[in-house]
C-alpha positions in Angstrom: 106.1 105.1 110.2 109.3 106.2 112.0 109.3 110.1 113.4 105.5 110.2 113.7 103.9 111.8 116.3 102.0 109.5 118.8 98.3 111.7 118.2 98.9 111.9 114.1 96.7 109.3 112.5 97.9 108.0 108.8 95.7 106.7 106.8 96.5 104.4 103.8 94.1 103.2 100.8 94.4 99.9 99.2 92.1 98.9 96.4 90.5 95.6 97.1 88.6 95.1 93.7 89.4 96.3 90.1 87.0 97.0 87.4 88.3 96.5 83.6 85.8 98.6 82.0 85.2 102.3 81.6 81.3 102.2 83.0 80.4 99.7 85.7 77.6 97.4 85.0 75.2 95.6 87.4 77.5 92.7 88.9 80.2 95.3 89.6 77.7 97.4 91.8 76.6 94.8 93.3 79.7 93.8 94.3 80.8 97.3 95.5 77.8 97.2 98.0 78.8 93.9 99.4 82.1 95.2 99.9 81.2 98.1 101.5 78.6 96.1 103.9 81.1 93.5 104.6 83.8 96.6 105.6 81.1 97.8 108.2 80.2 94.4 109.2 84.2 93.9 109.9 84.6 97.3 111.2 81.6 97.3 113.8 79.9 100.4 113.1 
């Protein structure tokens, strides 16, 4: 970002999965866990 200080951290969230219902079902929850595990493995945490 132009003009941002070097020590300033800017975070930006981007949705990667959408659920088109108001209530999450079992499959939606499993996909959420899978996405969380994939992010943890990718980040190396």
